[in-house]
C-alpha positions as CSV (number, residue, x, y, z in Angstrom):
1,M,1.4,-9.4,-9.6
2,K,2.5,-8.5,-6.1
3,A,3.3,-4.8,-6.0
4,M,4.3,-4.6,-2.4
5,T,4.3,-6.5,0.9
6,K,5.2,-5.0,4.2
7,V,5.0,-6.0,7.8
8,L,3.8,-2.9,9.5
9,S,6.0,-0.9,11.9
10,N,4.7,1.2,14.7
11,S,5.2,4.3,12.7
12,D,3.3,2.8,9.7
13,T,0.2,2.4,11.9
14,K,0.5,5.7,13.9
15,N,1.5,8.1,11.2
16,K,-0.6,9.0,8.1
17,R,1.7,7.2,5.7
18,L,3.3,3.8,5.0
19,E,6.9,3.7,4.0
20,F,7.8,0.8,1.7
21,P,10.9,-0.6,-0.1
22,A,12.0,1.2,-3.3
23,R,12.2,-2.1,-5.1
24,S,8.3,-2.0,-5.2
25,L,8.3,1.3,-7.2
26,P,8.0,-0.4,-10.7
27,A,4.4,-1.3,-9.8
28,F,3.5,2.4,-9.5
29,P,4.1,4.2,-12.8
30,I,5.0,7.7,-11.6
31,P,5.1,10.0,-14.6
32,D,8.4,11.4,-15.7
33,G,9.2,14.7,-14.0
34,Q,6.8,14.1,-11.1
35,N,7.3,12.7,-7.7
36,S,3.9,11.1,-7.0
37,M,0.9,9.3,-8.5
38,Q,-2.6,8.6,-7.2
39,F,-4.5,5.4,-7.6
40,V,-7.4,3.5,-6.1
41,A,-7.0,0.1,-4.5
42,F,-9.9,-2.2,-3.7
43,D,-10.1,-4.2,-0.4
44,R,-11.6,-7.6,0.1
45,L,-15.1,-6.1,0.3
46,H,-14.5,-4.3,-3.0
47,K,-14.4,-0.9,-1.2
48,P,-12.2,1.6,-3.0
49,W,-9.4,3.3,-1.1
50,K,-7.7,6.4,-2.6
51,F,-3.9,6.3,-2.1
52,K,-1.0,8.4,-3.3
53,V,2.5,7.1,-3.8
54,S,5.3,9.7,-3.4
55,I,9.0,9.7,-3.7
56,R,11.7,12.2,-2.7
57,N,12.8,14.8,-5.2
58,E,16.3,14.9,-3.7
59,G,18.8,12.7,-2.2
60,R,20.5,9.4,-3.0
61,Y,17.5,7.2,-2.2
62,R,14.0,7.6,-3.6
63,K,12.3,6.5,-0.2
64,P,8.8,5.9,-1.4
65,W,5.7,6.2,0.8
66,L,2.0,5.7,0.5
67,N,-0.5,8.2,2.0
68,G,-3.9,9.5,1.0
69,E,-6.6,7.4,2.8
70,W,-3.9,5.3,4.5
71,A,-4.8,6.5,8.0
72,G,-8.5,5.7,7.4
73,Y,-7.6,2.2,6.1
74,V,-5.5,1.5,9.2
75,R,-8.3,2.7,11.5
76,Q,-11.1,0.9,9.8
77,K,-9.2,-2.4,9.6
78,G,-7.8,-2.1,13.1
79,L,-4.2,-2.6,11.9
80,R,-1.3,-2.7,14.3
81,K,2.4,-3.2,14.4
82,G,3.3,-6.7,13.1
83,D,0.3,-6.9,10.7
84,K,1.0,-7.4,7.0
85,V,-0.3,-5.3,4.1
86,I,-0.2,-6.7,0.6
87,L,-0.8,-4.6,-2.5
88,T,-1.3,-6.4,-5.8
89,T,-1.8,-5.1,-9.3
90,R,-3.3,-6.5,-12.5
91,D,-2.9,-5.0,-15.9
92,Q,-6.1,-4.5,-17.9
93,E,-6.3,-4.9,-21.6
94,N,-6.6,-1.1,-22.0
95,G,-3.2,-0.7,-20.3
96,N,-4.6,0.6,-17.0
97,K,-3.8,-1.1,-13.7
98,I,-6.2,-2.4,-11.1
99,Y,-4.9,-2.4,-7.5
100,H,-6.0,-4.5,-4.6
101,I,-5.1,-4.1,-0.9
102,R,-5.2,-6.9,1.7
103,A,-4.3,-7.0,5.4
104,K,-3.2,-10.0,7.3
105,R,-2.4,-10.8,11.0
106,K,-0.3,-13.6,12.3
107,H,-1.9,-15.8,14.9
108,F,-0.3,-19.0,16.3
109,G,2.2,-18.9,13.4
110,F,-0.3,-18.6,10.6
111,W,-1.3,-15.5,8.6
112,Y,-5.0,-14.8,8.1
113,F,-6.9,-12.0,6.4
114,I,-8.2,-9.4,8.9
115,D,-9.8,-7.0,6.6
116,Q,-13.3,-8.4,6.8
117,Q,-14.8,-5.0,7.7
């Protein structure tokens, strides 16, 4: 299941966090009474990346963001403004979720995976 897809902004690649649409929050089961959860997502090379999804405690909108090893992921994959990040999740039989993260870049009108490293 696709948890979140985002075309990266300049701030997503320069800051240490990725802001994403609140409609993607159901893919991240933040415990009641808390404003964050940690998870591991595997890239195309099966490397684990530790991320944390957080939401605002106050205000009208929940405004979710992802941080943790986000800055390292951006740096290692060479991500830049206009690239696309896709987070998917799959439920295991034991009820846990497995997350995968992929990065794509558009070239001559076609998206291709760029996270080969």
